[in-house]
PASEBA-1860 file (N, C-alpha, C; in nm, 3 decimals):
! residues 231
1> XXXXXXXX> 4.366/10.322/11.828/4.399/10.408/11.812/4.542/10.315/11.886 ~ 4.594/10.227/11.932/4.654/10.086/11.905/4.658/10.046/11.709 ~ 4.581/10.041/11.678/4.573/10.005/11.532/4.643/10.109/11.445 ~ 4.571/10.235/11.488/4.681/10.362/11.367/4.831/10.334/11.403 ~ 4.861/10.273/11.569/5.001/10.292/11.625/5.062/10.196/11.519 ~ 5.007/10.104/11.515/5.032/9.925/11.507/5.042/9.992/11.301 ~ 5.003/10.009/11.249/4.959/10.054/11.122/5.182/10.153/11.076 ~ 5.145/10.235/11.164/5.242/10.338/11.198/5.406/10.229/11.202
9> XXXXXXXX> 5.373/10.172/11.288/5.440/10.127/11.310/5.493/9.970/11.184 ~ 5.411/9.892/11.154/5.474/9.798/11.029/5.579/9.915/10.928 ~ 5.485/10.036/10.836/5.526/10.181/10.772/5.694/10.178/10.847 ~ 5.712/10.192/10.963/5.820/10.241/10.988/5.962/10.119/10.997 ~ 5.923/10.031/10.950/5.979/9.858/10.939/5.998/9.849/10.842 ~ 5.885/9.883/10.766/5.907/9.868/10.641/6.031/9.916/10.533 ~ 6.047/10.058/10.607/6.096/10.176/10.571/6.255/10.137/10.606 ~ 6.235/10.125/10.772/6.400/10.079/10.786/6.416/9.981/10.667
17> XXXXXXXX> 6.366/9.868/10.604/6.408/9.716/10.559/6.464/9.743/10.438 ~ 6.366/9.882/10.370/6.460/9.872/10.287/6.578/9.963/10.294 ~ 6.578/10.068/10.312/6.706/10.176/10.413/6.826/10.060/10.409 ~ 6.766/9.943/10.495/6.890/9.845/10.550/7.016/9.757/10.385 ~ 6.853/9.753/10.307/6.850/9.701/10.198/6.941/9.787/10.053 ~ 6.904/9.841/10.036/6.954/9.978/9.956/7.061/9.999/10.045 ~ 7.132/10.037/10.203/7.266/10.036/10.193/7.358/9.937/10.203 ~ 7.303/9.816/10.209/7.285/9.733/10.207/7.431/9.657/10.004
25> XXXXXXXX> 7.303/9.675/9.921/7.368/9.735/9.798/7.441/9.766/9.786 ~ 7.473/9.903/9.838/7.544/10.005/9.789/7.729/9.987/9.824 ~ 7.700/9.960/9.949/7.769/9.851/10.047/7.852/9.679/9.964 ~ 7.791/9.670/9.880/7.858/9.565/9.768/7.903/9.629/9.686 ~ 7.845/9.708/9.603/7.887/9.791/9.539/8.017/9.852/9.550 ~ 7.971/9.926/9.644/8.152/9.982/9.652/8.285/9.856/9.676 ~ 8.226/9.788/9.750/8.299/9.679/9.733/8.386/9.589/9.639 ~ 8.280/9.591/9.524/8.297/9.556/9.392/8.428/9.678/9.295
33> XXXXXXXX> 8.359/9.776/9.329/8.432/9.904/9.297/8.590/9.921/9.297 ~ 8.553/9.867/9.408/8.682/9.922/9.498/8.792/9.757/9.494 ~ 8.792/9.668/9.429/8.847/9.560/9.410/8.884/9.557/9.322 ~ 9.034/9.552/9.343/9.199/9.530/9.248/9.165/9.438/9.138 ~ 9.206/9.578/9.018/9.148/9.455/8.933/9.291/9.361/8.854 ~ 9.380/9.468/8.929/9.493/9.385/8.905/9.507/9.240/8.985 ~ 9.452/9.190/9.044/9.400/9.062/9.055/9.369/8.950/8.968 ~ 9.326/8.992/8.833/9.270/8.934/8.727/9.367/8.939/8.620
41> XXXXXXXX> 9.466/9.049/8.637/9.565/9.103/8.469/9.723/9.034/8.514 ~ 9.713/8.930/8.574/9.862/8.856/8.565/9.794/8.719/8.553 ~ 9.905/8.662/8.440/9.877/8.487/8.415/10.004/8.445/8.452 ~ 10.019/8.348/8.505/10.130/8.285/8.587/10.144/8.173/8.437 ~ 10.254/8.196/8.393/10.265/8.053/8.277/10.293/7.929/8.333 ~ 10.272/7.819/8.214/10.258/7.744/8.212/10.359/7.672/8.144 ~ 10.391/7.535/8.133/10.454/7.498/8.025/10.366/7.473/7.874 ~ 10.462/7.557/7.831/10.392/7.544/7.666/10.365/7.619/7.638
49> XXXXXXXX> 10.354/7.721/7.712/10.310/7.900/7.718/10.390/8.006/7.568 ~ 10.308/8.052/7.530/10.393/8.176/7.457/10.258/8.273/7.439 ~ 10.322/8.408/7.380/10.253/8.445/7.334/10.123/8.440/7.205 ~ 10.184/8.380/7.163/10.053/8.331/7.098/9.972/8.298/7.150 ~ 9.996/8.187/7.239/9.908/8.109/7.284/9.769/8.190/7.393 ~ 9.921/8.255/7.451/9.833/8.363/7.548/9.671/8.450/7.537 ~ 9.703/8.493/7.344/9.678/8.606/7.297/9.510/8.570/7.248 ~ 9.530/8.420/7.216/9.421/8.304/7.206/9.352/8.342/7.295
57> XXXXXXXX> 9.382/8.243/7.422/9.379/8.239/7.555/9.275/8.372/7.585 ~ 9.321/8.487/7.590/9.273/8.570/7.586/9.156/8.689/7.546 ~ 9.251/8.684/7.442/9.205/8.739/7.326/9.250/8.914/7.313 ~ 9.372/8.921/7.327/9.512/8.959/7.349/9.571/9.016/7.252 ~ 9.583/9.109/7.204/9.667/9.062/7.062/9.794/9.104/7.113 ~ 9.903/8.991/7.012/10.059/9.007/7.067/10.117/9.086/7.096 ~ 10.135/9.188/7.025/10.121/9.334/7.055/10.137/9.383/7.145 ~ 10.005/9.414/7.220/9.932/9.403/7.318/10.049/9.336/7.409
65> XXXXXXXX> 10.051/9.233/7.441/10.081/9.113/7.520/10.285/9.188/7.556 ~ 10.321/9.224/7.444/10.462/9.225/7.455/10.465/9.339/7.471 ~ 10.382/9.419/7.447/10.442/9.639/7.540/10.372/9.589/7.619 ~ 10.299/9.535/7.754/10.299/9.492/7.851/10.373/9.444/7.939 ~ 10.430/9.378/7.833/10.551/9.316/7.921/10.739/9.282/7.910 ~ 10.775/9.421/7.857/10.902/9.510/7.756/10.972/9.421/7.829 ~ 11.029/9.322/7.948/11.173/9.288/7.997/11.152/9.129/7.968 ~ 10.963/9.037/7.923/11.011/8.968/7.854/11.010/8.921/7.787
73> XXXXXXXX> 11.151/8.857/7.689/11.131/8.789/7.574/11.019/8.709/7.512 ~ 10.996/8.737/7.408/10.915/8.639/7.372/10.982/8.462/7.380 ~ 11.113/8.458/7.330/11.197/8.324/7.295/11.186/8.303/7.435 ~ 11.150/8.399/7.591/11.189/8.263/7.689/11.073/8.271/7.826 ~ 10.945/8.215/7.769/10.863/8.238/7.866/10.888/8.081/7.893 ~ 10.874/8.064/8.058/10.904/7.906/8.091/10.769/7.925/8.235 ~ 10.748/7.797/8.221/10.619/7.746/8.376/10.719/7.863/8.507 ~ 10.577/7.898/8.583/10.588/8.008/8.696/10.651/8.172/8.629
81> XXXXXXXX> 10.674/8.172/8.510/10.626/8.329/8.480/10.506/8.399/8.536 ~ 10.565/8.563/8.534/10.431/8.604/8.620/10.452/8.665/8.440 ~ 10.329/8.678/8.349/10.251/8.831/8.288/10.173/8.926/8.275 ~ 10.199/9.001/8.239/10.065/9.080/8.276/9.927/9.083/8.184 ~ 9.873/9.071/8.175/9.751/9.145/8.102/9.681/9.275/8.062 ~ 9.707/9.329/7.982/9.651/9.488/7.926/9.534/9.491/8.046 ~ 9.487/9.495/8.115/9.377/9.497/8.188/9.211/9.535/8.157 ~ 9.256/9.677/8.092/9.095/9.739/7.988/9.104/9.671/7.854
89> XXXXXXXX> 9.206/9.659/7.840/9.193/9.550/7.634/9.112/9.463/7.716 ~ 9.211/9.344/7.821/9.106/9.221/7.882/8.967/9.256/7.885 ~ 8.915/9.345/7.954/8.785/9.380/7.973/8.727/9.392/7.790 ~ 8.767/9.500/7.716/8.670/9.488/7.650/8.674/9.398/7.586 ~ 8.763/9.286/7.576/8.734/9.199/7.478/8.636/9.145/7.512 ~ 8.594/9.086/7.657/8.526/9.007/7.721/8.350/9.146/7.691 ~ 8.389/9.190/7.717/8.290/9.266/7.664/8.180/9.251/7.545 ~ 8.281/9.302/7.484/8.248/9.300/7.316/8.346/9.296/7.194
97> XXXXXXXX> 8.471/9.210/7.251/8.528/9.178/7.145/8.601/9.307/7.074 ~ 8.590/9.473/7.150/8.666/9.557/7.131/8.781/9.532/7.043 ~ 8.815/9.427/7.065/9.006/9.478/7.049/8.945/9.413/6.900 ~ 8.988/9.396/6.785/9.041/9.432/6.649/9.121/9.340/6.651 ~ 9.113/9.237/6.614/9.202/9.112/6.576/9.328/9.138/6.435 ~ 9.400/9.132/6.448/9.519/9.130/6.347/9.625/9.020/6.343 ~ 9.654/9.031/6.177/9.751/8.903/6.193/9.846/8.885/6.291 ~ 9.886/8.772/6.322/9.956/8.755/6.454/10.121/8.759/6.393
105> XXXXXXXX> 10.126/8.814/6.415/10.308/8.895/6.395/10.435/8.776/6.396 ~ 10.383/8.681/6.486/10.427/8.596/6.506/10.455/8.472/6.394 ~ 10.404/8.479/6.350/10.327/8.401/6.217/10.387/8.431/6.089 ~ 10.493/8.485/6.142/10.506/8.634/5.954/10.650/8.599/5.985 ~ 10.784/8.537/5.941/10.853/8.540/5.900/10.932/8.593/5.762 ~ 10.958/8.714/5.768/11.019/8.739/5.604/11.193/8.756/5.688 ~ 11.243/8.697/5.487/11.374/8.745/5.502/11.395/8.824/5.391 ~ 11.500/8.920/5.409/11.568/8.976/5.285/11.713/8.987/5.294
113> XXXXXXXX> 11.717/8.909/5.169/11.837/8.842/5.183/11.935/8.939/5.119 ~ 11.959/9.001/5.007/12.005/9.147/4.939/12.004/9.230/5.097 ~ 12.012/9.249/5.125/12.035/9.309/5.308/12.113/9.236/5.356 ~ 12.064/9.105/5.373/12.112/8.986/5.467/12.021/9.101/5.647 ~ 11.867/9.066/5.552/11.838/9.140/5.757/11.674/9.030/5.749 ~ 11.688/9.024/5.844/11.554/8.934/5.859/11.458/8.960/5.985 ~ 11.293/8.947/5.970/11.195/9.001/6.051/11.135/8.907/6.106 ~ 11.127/8.924/6.224/11.069/8.810/6.285/10.941/8.843/6.419
121> XXXXXXXX> 10.841/8.860/6.428/10.760/8.850/6.571/10.760/9.000/6.551 ~ 10.747/9.106/6.418/10.769/9.240/6.409/10.930/9.290/6.483 ~ 10.984/9.240/6.435/11.134/9.261/6.459/11.204/9.314/6.412 ~ 11.365/9.356/6.328/11.430/9.349/6.258/11.552/9.260/6.323 ~ 11.631/9.243/6.251/11.757/9.119/6.291/11.871/9.147/6.185 ~ 11.991/9.197/6.165/12.063/9.196/6.071/12.119/9.077/6.120 ~ 12.163/9.004/6.026/12.229/8.845/6.021/12.365/8.861/5.921 ~ 12.526/8.797/5.947/12.622/8.746/5.864/12.588/8.633/5.846
129> XXXXXXXX> 12.506/8.544/5.889/12.521/8.408/5.738/12.431/8.277/5.821 ~ 12.393/8.231/5.713/12.302/8.109/5.793/12.398/7.979/5.819 ~ 12.331/7.921/5.856/12.396/7.779/5.929/12.265/7.630/5.902 ~ 12.242/7.562/5.818/12.155/7.482/5.787/12.193/7.393/5.953 ~ 12.156/7.291/5.984/12.198/7.239/6.127/12.124/7.148/6.152 ~ 12.123/7.005/6.193/12.045/6.941/6.241/12.020/6.954/6.411 ~ 11.901/6.954/6.463/11.837/7.004/6.625/11.789/6.881/6.626 ~ 11.845/6.870/6.763/11.747/6.773/6.848/11.718/6.899/7.023
137> XXXXXXXX> 11.685/6.838/7.069/11.601/6.928/7.233/11.669/6.831/7.385 ~ 11.705/6.908/7.455/11.710/6.879/7.603/11.666/6.931/7.709 ~ 11.622/6.848/7.804/11.515/6.940/7.934/11.626/6.912/8.031 ~ 11.564/6.961/8.139/11.721/7.004/8.271/11.712/6.826/8.371 ~ 11.588/6.751/8.333/11.595/6.628/8.345/11.819/6.609/8.439 ~ 11.809/6.575/8.486/11.929/6.527/8.550/11.980/6.403/8.461 ~ 11.969/6.318/8.432/12.027/6.233/8.304/12.033/6.306/8.214 ~ 12.014/6.414/8.179/12.073/6.488/8.025/12.146/6.579/8.060
145> XXXXXXXX> 12.202/6.611/8.198/12.297/6.707/8.239/12.366/6.666/8.343 ~ 12.503/6.634/8.310/12.631/6.625/8.377/12.640/6.734/8.498 ~ 12.600/6.879/8.460/12.618/6.920/8.595/12.534/7.015/8.587 ~ 12.451/6.938/8.621/12.339/6.988/8.648/12.235/7.088/8.514 ~ 12.121/7.145/8.581/12.039/7.222/8.492/12.120/7.387/8.523 ~ 12.206/7.328/8.422/12.282/7.482/8.399/12.361/7.457/8.324 ~ 12.397/7.580/8.198/12.448/7.557/8.114/12.641/7.565/8.113 ~ 12.688/7.528/8.016/12.857/7.546/8.022/12.933/7.650/8.137
153> XXXXXXXX> 12.840/7.782/8.123/12.905/7.833/8.216/12.843/7.903/8.347 ~ 12.747/7.767/8.398/12.638/7.763/8.508/12.598/7.797/8.511 ~ 12.507/7.894/8.418/12.394/7.950/8.456/12.267/7.875/8.414 ~ 12.155/7.937/8.464/11.991/7.854/8.482/12.039/7.789/8.308 ~ 11.971/7.701/8.270/11.904/7.672/8.154/11.757/7.746/8.164 ~ 11.792/7.795/8.029/11.640/7.882/7.990/11.599/7.844/7.839 ~ 11.514/7.912/7.802/11.459/7.940/7.668/11.538/7.963/7.629 ~ 11.608/7.939/7.502/11.699/8.032/7.410/11.839/7.990/7.460
161> XXXXXXXX> 11.815/7.847/7.533/11.980/7.797/7.554/11.971/7.684/7.412 ~ 12.089/7.718/7.358/12.127/7.610/7.321/12.273/7.534/7.292 ~ 12.241/7.415/7.292/12.400/7.327/7.299/12.479/7.335/7.152 ~ 12.605/7.373/7.110/12.703/7.380/6.936/12.849/7.270/6.978 ~ 12.884/7.326/6.865/12.952/7.234/6.832/13.015/7.374/6.832 ~ 13.156/7.419/6.994/13.200/7.545/6.924/13.334/7.499/6.812 ~ 13.366/7.421/6.747/13.414/7.464/6.606/13.327/7.491/6.464 ~ 13.163/7.511/6.492/13.126/7.537/6.421/13.050/7.643/6.433
169> XXXXXXXX> 13.006/7.648/6.564/12.911/7.758/6.611/12.989/7.838/6.718 ~ 13.095/7.944/6.768/13.185/7.946/6.900/13.070/7.958/7.012 ~ 13.110/7.959/7.108/13.038/7.969/7.241/13.021/8.127/7.256 ~ 12.857/8.183/7.275/12.817/8.326/7.245/12.734/8.317/7.121 ~ 12.759/8.289/7.017/12.708/8.294/6.903/12.544/8.342/6.959 ~ 12.568/8.480/6.895/12.349/8.471/6.905/12.313/8.462/6.748 ~ 12.189/8.381/6.757/12.108/8.339/6.682/11.940/8.336/6.683 ~ 11.925/8.378/6.524/11.785/8.374/6.524/11.741/8.179/6.482
177> XXXXXXXX> 11.682/8.131/6.526/11.671/7.946/6.529/11.485/7.941/6.497 ~ 11.471/7.893/6.340/11.392/7.907/6.225/11.358/7.789/6.179 ~ 11.231/7.730/6.200/11.174/7.607/6.073/11.122/7.472/6.156 ~ 11.190/7.527/6.293/11.115/7.421/6.400/10.966/7.434/6.414 ~ 10.957/7.286/6.491/10.795/7.267/6.540/10.772/7.199/6.662 ~ 10.713/7.242/6.768/10.721/7.167/6.861/10.671/7.284/6.971 ~ 10.534/7.233/7.052/10.466/7.365/7.115/10.528/7.416/7.237 ~ 10.647/7.358/7.281/10.745/7.433/7.380/10.827/7.528/7.311
185> XXXXXXXX> 10.808/7.563/7.228/10.910/7.688/7.187/10.824/7.762/7.083 ~ 10.848/7.867/7.055/10.818/8.018/7.014/10.795/7.911/6.806 ~ 10.681/7.967/6.740/10.646/7.945/6.630/10.677/8.031/6.530 ~ 10.772/7.937/6.480/10.848/7.988/6.339/10.958/8.006/6.394 ~ 10.990/8.143/6.489/11.143/8.119/6.533/11.179/8.219/6.662 ~ 11.276/8.216/6.706/11.330/8.225/6.849/11.517/8.310/6.839 ~ 11.510/8.388/6.955/11.585/8.391/6.969/11.726/8.332/7.072 ~ 11.802/8.239/7.064/11.896/8.199/7.094/12.046/8.207/7.088
193> XXXXXXXX> 12.117/8.162/7.220/12.258/8.192/7.234/12.349/8.041/7.271 ~ 12.434/8.055/7.200/12.535/7.918/7.208/12.560/7.928/7.309 ~ 12.538/7.918/7.434/12.625/7.925/7.612/12.637/7.726/7.641 ~ 12.603/7.667/7.569/12.612/7.518/7.649/12.643/7.431/7.514 ~ 12.734/7.314/7.539/12.764/7.201/7.476/12.777/7.066/7.491 ~ 12.771/6.991/7.410/12.832/6.825/7.511/12.888/6.720/7.426 ~ 12.895/6.633/7.416/13.010/6.558/7.436/12.926/6.460/7.239 ~ 12.823/6.431/7.240/12.733/6.406/7.146/12.680/6.500/7.041
201> XXXXXXXX> 12.697/6.621/7.086/12.720/6.740/6.993/12.815/6.791/6.924 ~ 12.821/6.733/6.772/12.939/6.796/6.702/12.945/6.785/6.515 ~ 12.983/6.896/6.476/12.942/6.909/6.367/12.840/6.999/6.360 ~ 12.754/7.016/6.231/12.641/7.084/6.229/12.547/7.054/6.337 ~ 12.560/7.026/6.441/12.404/7.012/6.557/12.414/7.079/6.655 ~ 12.308/7.100/6.670/12.221/7.178/6.776/12.186/7.108/6.830 ~ 12.215/7.131/6.997/12.086/7.110/7.109/12.008/7.238/7.182 ~ 11.856/7.177/7.152/11.752/7.333/7.188/11.721/7.303/7.348
209> XXXXXXXX> 11.775/7.374/7.442/11.740/7.379/7.542/11.533/7.393/7.564 ~ 11.429/7.285/7.592/11.311/7.362/7.636/11.280/7.319/7.725 ~ 11.248/7.419/7.779/11.175/7.381/7.988/11.006/7.292/7.933 ~ 11.030/7.224/8.090/10.912/7.042/8.062/10.999/6.982/8.099 ~ 10.881/6.860/8.127/10.982/6.728/8.118/10.999/6.681/8.050 ~ 11.075/6.567/8.065/11.181/6.468/7.981/11.069/6.436/7.873 ~ 11.044/6.385/7.890/10.918/6.317/7.768/10.858/6.398/7.689 ~ 10.781/6.507/7.709/10.754/6.603/7.651/10.812/6.639/7.562
217> XXXXXXXX> 10.931/6.685/7.610/11.085/6.746/7.470/11.142/6.666/7.443 ~ 11.136/6.497/7.446/11.194/6.394/7.346/11.106/6.414/7.208 ~ 10.980/6.457/7.252/10.874/6.427/7.116/10.928/6.537/6.986 ~ 11.047/6.604/7.058/11.102/6.721/6.914/11.129/6.614/6.869 ~ 11.214/6.525/6.895/11.278/6.462/6.800/11.409/6.491/6.730 ~ 11.405/6.513/6.604/11.551/6.531/6.498/11.487/6.635/6.384 ~ 11.523/6.727/6.410/11.420/6.864/6.295/11.602/6.908/6.255 ~ 11.517/6.932/6.101/11.623/7.037/5.999/11.578/7.183/6.017
225> XXXXXXX> 11.714/7.237/6.068/11.677/7.372/6.136/11.732/7.461/6.062 ~ 11.727/7.658/6.018/11.791/7.700/6.017/11.818/7.785/6.059 ~ 11.979/7.815/6.065/12.000/7.914/6.195/12.038/8.069/6.099 ~ 12.023/8.178/6.158/12.046/8.279/6.114/12.149/8.355/6.208 ~ 12.260/8.391/6.176/12.403/8.452/6.284/12.341/8.526/6.276 ~ 12.297/8.624/6.435/12.200/8.786/6.409/12.371/8.877/6.474 ~ 12.364/8.999/6.493/12.481/9.028/6.542/12.400/9.095/6.670
END
């Protein structure tokens, strides 16, 4: 009798262990299912990030990134900025590269001189004229800014801020900058506004603000760029 009871007790013990195991597995599955995917759907920008570099890093097209971040201009991505990553598209990319890679719109710059229209990253701009200038770059380092990390109007320096000679380019003028090369700037083109000036910026010269260390910004050097004065 005791032998039979022992056997029954062993069976009950095994069933109990199985039940506990199943409960634990189901609990873990529920936890995973309930874990917010949003935790992995935000990228904190670092120095040098652009929609192009993020599209390569996460396997998400530039268009999808821009659609997910309608308030973030491609020309104003700076360190510390929170950029949303389309979670469903990111997951699809990781699981099986379901996203069809298209030609990066940032790599395309089209100019229609007859109609005075320029197209960059899929957007169209009407322009009034073009200006060929020599460009340099500056950072927010105190040694480069007599009135601190702000522009002429006292607004914080941001990607898209340029210093100009007001006699050549009036303050407030909006331009599309093209022909530059630097990892801290969007490729091919970016929109900028003349909101800063400096004693060394005279004639057909512009100084482009680039977020980042002074050493990295100084690698820009001197470059010949073309400005499209856009409306």
